C-alpha positions as CSV (number, residue, x, y, z in Angstrom):
1,M,25.1,47.7,-33.1
2,G,26.9,49.9,-35.5
3,L,28.7,49.1,-38.7
4,T,31.9,48.2,-36.9
5,A,30.3,45.2,-35.1
6,S,31.9,41.9,-35.9
7,V,31.7,38.3,-34.9
8,L,34.4,35.6,-34.3
9,A,32.6,32.4,-35.2
10,I,34.1,29.1,-34.0
11,D,33.1,25.6,-34.8
12,A,35.3,23.2,-33.0
13,G,34.9,19.5,-33.3
14,N,37.0,16.6,-32.0
15,S,39.0,16.4,-35.3
16,K,39.2,19.9,-36.6
17,T,38.3,23.6,-35.8
18,D,36.9,26.1,-38.3
19,V,37.0,29.8,-37.5
20,A,35.5,32.8,-39.4
21,V,35.6,36.5,-38.8
22,V,32.4,38.1,-40.0
23,T,31.1,41.7,-40.1
24,S,27.6,42.8,-39.1
25,D,26.9,43.1,-42.8
26,G,27.6,39.4,-43.3
27,D,30.9,39.8,-45.1
28,V,33.6,37.2,-44.3
29,L,36.9,39.0,-43.5
30,A,38.9,35.8,-42.8
31,T,38.7,32.1,-42.1
32,A,41.1,29.6,-40.6
33,R,41.3,25.9,-39.9
34,G,43.1,24.2,-37.0
35,A,43.4,21.2,-34.8
36,G,40.5,19.5,-33.0
37,F,39.1,20.6,-29.6
38,R,39.3,17.8,-27.0
39,P,39.1,19.1,-23.4
40,P,38.4,15.7,-21.9
41,A,41.7,14.4,-23.3
42,V,44.0,17.3,-22.8
43,G,42.3,19.6,-20.3
44,I,40.5,22.9,-20.8
45,R,43.6,25.1,-20.8
46,T,45.5,23.1,-23.4
47,A,42.4,22.7,-25.5
48,V,41.7,26.5,-25.5
49,D,45.4,27.1,-26.2
50,T,45.0,25.1,-29.4
51,L,41.8,27.0,-30.2
52,A,43.6,30.3,-29.6
53,E,46.2,29.5,-32.3
54,T,43.4,29.1,-34.9
55,A,41.4,32.1,-33.7
56,G,44.6,34.2,-33.6
57,R,45.4,33.4,-37.2
58,A,41.9,34.4,-38.3
59,L,41.9,37.7,-36.4
60,T,45.3,38.6,-37.7
61,S,44.2,37.9,-41.2
62,A,41.1,40.0,-40.7
63,G,43.2,42.9,-39.3
64,L,41.2,43.0,-36.1
65,P,42.6,42.7,-32.5
66,S,39.2,41.7,-31.2
67,V,35.5,41.5,-32.2
68,T,32.1,42.5,-30.8
69,H,31.0,39.0,-30.1
70,V,32.5,35.5,-30.0
71,S,30.1,32.8,-31.0
72,A,31.6,29.4,-30.3
73,C,30.0,26.0,-30.9
74,L,32.2,23.4,-29.3
75,A,32.4,19.6,-29.1
76,N,32.4,18.2,-25.6
77,A,30.3,21.2,-24.3
78,D,27.6,18.7,-23.5
79,L,26.1,20.2,-20.4
80,P,25.1,23.9,-19.6
81,V,27.7,23.9,-16.8
82,E,30.4,22.9,-19.3
83,E,29.3,25.6,-21.7
84,E,29.6,28.2,-18.9
85,Q,33.1,26.9,-18.0
86,L,34.3,27.1,-21.6
87,A,32.7,30.5,-22.1
88,A,34.6,31.8,-19.2
89,A,37.8,30.3,-20.5
90,L,37.3,31.8,-24.0
91,H,36.2,35.2,-22.7
92,A,39.4,35.4,-20.7
93,R,41.3,35.5,-24.0
94,A,39.7,38.9,-24.7
95,W,38.8,38.0,-28.3
96,G,35.4,39.7,-27.9
97,T,33.3,42.1,-25.8
98,T,30.8,39.2,-25.3
99,T,31.2,35.5,-25.6
100,Q,28.7,32.7,-25.9
101,V,29.5,29.0,-26.0
102,R,27.0,26.3,-27.3
103,N,27.3,22.6,-28.0
104,D,28.5,22.1,-31.6
105,T,25.1,20.5,-32.5
106,F,23.6,24.0,-32.4
107,A,25.9,25.0,-35.2
108,I,24.5,22.3,-37.5
109,L,20.9,23.3,-36.6
110,R,21.4,27.0,-37.2
111,A,23.3,26.3,-40.5
112,G,20.2,24.5,-41.8
113,V,17.4,27.0,-40.9
114,A,16.5,30.5,-42.0
115,E,15.8,31.5,-38.4
116,P,16.8,30.0,-35.1
117,R,13.8,27.7,-35.0
118,G,13.8,23.9,-35.4
119,V,15.3,20.7,-34.3
120,A,18.5,19.0,-35.3
121,V,19.5,15.4,-34.8
122,V,23.2,14.7,-35.5
123,C,24.5,11.2,-36.0
124,G,28.2,10.9,-36.6
125,A,30.5,9.0,-34.2
126,G,27.8,9.4,-31.6
127,I,24.3,10.8,-31.5
128,N,22.8,14.1,-30.2
129,C,19.8,16.3,-30.6
130,V,19.0,19.9,-29.9
131,G,16.2,22.3,-30.7
132,M,15.7,26.1,-30.5
133,R,13.1,28.8,-30.8
134,P,13.6,32.5,-31.7
135,D,12.6,33.4,-28.1
136,G,15.7,31.7,-26.8
137,R,14.1,28.5,-25.6
138,T,16.1,25.4,-26.3
139,A,15.7,21.6,-25.9
140,R,18.7,19.3,-25.5
141,F,19.9,16.0,-24.1
142,P,23.1,15.3,-22.1
143,A,24.3,13.1,-24.9
144,L,26.9,11.4,-22.8
145,G,26.4,7.9,-24.1
146,R,24.6,5.0,-22.4
147,I,24.7,6.7,-19.0
148,S,22.4,9.4,-20.4
149,G,20.1,6.9,-22.3
150,D,21.7,7.3,-25.7
151,W,22.2,4.7,-28.4
152,G,23.3,5.4,-32.0
153,G,26.0,6.9,-34.1
154,G,28.7,5.1,-36.1
155,W,30.5,3.7,-33.1
156,A,27.3,2.1,-31.7
157,L,26.3,0.7,-35.1
158,A,29.7,-0.9,-35.6
159,E,29.5,-2.4,-32.1
160,E,26.0,-3.7,-32.6
161,A,27.0,-5.3,-35.9
162,L,29.9,-7.0,-34.2
163,W,27.7,-8.3,-31.4
164,H,25.2,-9.8,-33.7
165,A,27.8,-11.3,-36.0
166,A,29.7,-12.9,-33.2
167,R,26.5,-14.5,-31.8
168,A,25.5,-15.7,-35.2
169,E,28.9,-17.5,-35.8
170,D,28.9,-19.3,-32.5
171,G,25.2,-20.2,-32.5
172,R,23.8,-17.9,-29.8
173,G,22.0,-15.7,-32.3
174,P,20.2,-15.8,-35.7
175,A,22.2,-16.2,-38.9
176,T,23.4,-13.0,-40.6
177,A,25.6,-12.1,-43.6
178,L,27.4,-9.8,-41.2
179,T,29.3,-12.9,-39.9
180,A,31.2,-13.1,-43.3
181,D,31.0,-9.4,-44.3
182,L,32.6,-7.8,-41.2
183,P,35.8,-9.9,-41.1
184,A,36.0,-9.9,-44.9
185,H,36.4,-6.1,-44.7
186,F,39.7,-6.6,-42.9
187,G,40.7,-9.6,-45.1
188,L,39.9,-12.1,-42.3
189,P,38.1,-15.4,-42.8
190,T,35.9,-15.6,-39.6
191,M,34.4,-13.5,-36.8
192,Y,36.6,-15.4,-34.4
193,A,39.6,-14.1,-36.3
194,L,38.3,-10.6,-36.2
195,I,37.5,-10.7,-32.5
196,E,41.0,-12.0,-31.8
197,A,42.5,-9.2,-34.0
198,L,40.6,-6.5,-32.2
199,H,41.2,-7.9,-28.8
200,L,45.0,-8.2,-29.4
201,N,45.1,-4.8,-31.1
202,H,46.3,-6.3,-34.3
203,I,43.6,-4.0,-35.8
204,D,43.5,-0.6,-34.2
205,Q,40.3,0.0,-32.2
206,H,39.6,3.2,-34.0
207,R,39.2,1.3,-37.2
208,R,35.9,-0.2,-35.9
209,H,34.1,2.8,-37.5
210,E,35.0,1.3,-40.9
211,L,32.4,-1.4,-40.2
212,T,29.5,1.0,-40.3
213,P,29.4,1.3,-44.1
214,V,29.7,-2.5,-44.3
215,L,26.6,-2.7,-42.1
216,F,24.7,-0.5,-44.4
217,T,25.8,-2.5,-47.5
218,T,24.7,-5.7,-45.8
219,A,21.4,-4.2,-44.8
220,A,20.7,-2.9,-48.3
221,A,21.3,-6.4,-49.6
222,G,18.3,-7.5,-47.5
223,D,19.9,-9.1,-44.4
224,P,17.2,-9.0,-41.7
225,V,19.6,-8.7,-38.8
226,A,21.5,-5.8,-40.4
227,R,18.2,-4.1,-41.3
228,G,17.0,-4.5,-37.7
229,I,20.0,-2.5,-36.5
230,I,19.2,0.3,-39.0
231,D,15.6,0.2,-37.9
232,R,16.7,0.7,-34.3
233,L,18.7,3.8,-35.3
234,A,15.8,5.3,-37.2
235,E,13.6,4.8,-34.1
236,E,16.2,6.5,-31.9
237,V,16.5,9.5,-34.2
238,V,12.8,10.0,-34.3
239,A,12.4,9.5,-30.6
240,M,14.9,12.3,-29.9
241,A,13.4,14.6,-32.5
242,A,9.8,14.1,-31.2
243,V,10.8,14.8,-27.6
244,A,12.6,18.0,-28.6
245,L,9.6,19.1,-30.7
246,T,7.3,18.4,-27.7
247,R,9.4,20.3,-25.2
248,L,9.4,23.3,-27.5
249,D,5.7,23.1,-28.2
250,L,6.5,22.6,-31.9
251,L,4.9,19.2,-32.4
252,N,1.8,20.7,-34.0
253,E,3.6,23.4,-36.1
254,E,5.4,23.0,-39.3
255,T,9.0,22.8,-38.1
256,P,12.2,21.8,-39.8
257,V,14.0,18.7,-38.5
258,L,17.6,18.8,-39.6
259,L,19.5,15.5,-40.1
260,G,23.2,16.0,-39.9
261,G,26.5,14.2,-39.1
262,S,28.3,11.7,-41.3
263,V,25.8,8.8,-40.9
264,L,22.7,10.8,-41.8
265,A,24.4,13.1,-44.3
266,A,25.4,9.9,-46.3
267,R,21.7,9.7,-47.2
268,H,21.4,5.9,-46.9
269,P,17.8,5.4,-48.3
270,L,17.2,2.5,-45.9
271,L,17.9,4.8,-42.9
272,N,16.7,8.2,-44.0
273,D,13.4,6.9,-45.7
274,N,12.7,5.0,-42.5
275,I,13.3,8.1,-40.4
276,R,10.9,10.1,-42.6
277,E,8.1,7.5,-42.3
278,R,8.5,7.2,-38.5
279,L,8.7,11.0,-38.1
280,T,5.5,11.5,-40.2
281,A,3.7,9.1,-37.9
282,K,4.9,10.8,-34.7
283,A,5.1,14.4,-35.9
284,P,3.1,14.9,-39.1
285,K,4.0,18.6,-39.4
286,A,7.8,18.1,-39.1
287,V,9.8,18.7,-42.2
288,P,12.9,16.5,-42.3
289,Q,15.8,17.5,-44.4
290,V,19.5,16.6,-44.6
291,V,21.9,19.5,-43.8
292,T,25.3,19.5,-45.3
293,A,26.2,23.2,-44.8
294,S,29.4,24.0,-43.0
295,P,28.8,24.1,-39.3
296,V,30.9,27.3,-38.9
297,L,28.2,29.0,-40.9
298,G,25.8,28.1,-38.1
299,A,28.1,29.4,-35.5
300,A,28.4,32.7,-37.5
301,L,24.6,33.0,-37.9
302,L,24.2,32.5,-34.2
303,G,26.7,35.4,-33.7
304,L,24.7,37.6,-36.2
305,D,21.5,36.7,-34.2
306,H,23.2,38.0,-31.1
307,I,24.3,41.3,-32.6
308,Q,20.9,41.7,-34.2
309,A,22.2,41.8,-37.8
310,S,19.8,42.2,-40.7
311,V,18.2,39.4,-42.7
312,E,20.2,40.7,-45.6
313,A,23.4,40.2,-43.7
314,Q,22.5,36.6,-42.9
315,A,21.7,35.9,-46.5
316,R,25.0,37.4,-47.6
317,L,26.9,35.2,-45.1
318,R,25.0,32.1,-46.2
319,T,25.9,32.8,-49.9
320,H,29.6,32.9,-49.0
321,F,29.5,29.5,-47.4
322,E,27.0,27.7,-49.6
């Protein structure tokens, strides 16, 4: 490995990219933040060009032309074939001697564990789950939405809340306080008015995510329909975690289960306590915990794993970010 070994760690999400240049001793030489990474929207070449601007600033600041290893955890790298394509695209930039690309969920998992062993469920705009063992075995899901069997995340919660509220107002479904609470968030009197505003784009479609906190507030007030939606999300989170634990033969071992992403990191008692109860029933030895550490820490730790850095180096790196 040698003292000159270094890692370019990249955590690239849809909205922002964080980069860190780290030595084999765990010292952070430079960091940089840039725009989001969105290959489906702009194409791989343009997305990597955007990434290159941020990586270039970090390398220049660190005074290095390149590194030993590039550890990139990227949004939209949902399938192994996509990871391979993106790894080739990044490696062609000659930032490092070796390059490894993983889905960005792996960064959250590695940031929350002392060794590369455990399962992470991430619930932000969408939902995803990954698991890993020190021997390199992993467990993952395609996480492409309904076509891959997924339900959950802030977008799905908002959509489900709208569905139930609309049916309650016109009589097709049971009564719920969501019928008043959701349109009131936008200053509207009825669900019909909200439906019309969304359909005619008087309210930007991207603002739907604002309804997720409203759902949790309504559920916390005791509304049975809202609580039912939260229960369903808890069930989905535990189902993914239990399957990942089973695939990795960790179901009967004490294993950390990290809960990350904006919805889970918000620590809503109604959701997180529900998850813990269900997880205890399905996987009694699982140890659930919310992880809020910076994902770029996880990407950097994966890089240090690759270059076989010491435990002390990993601890020094973690101290910098935490």
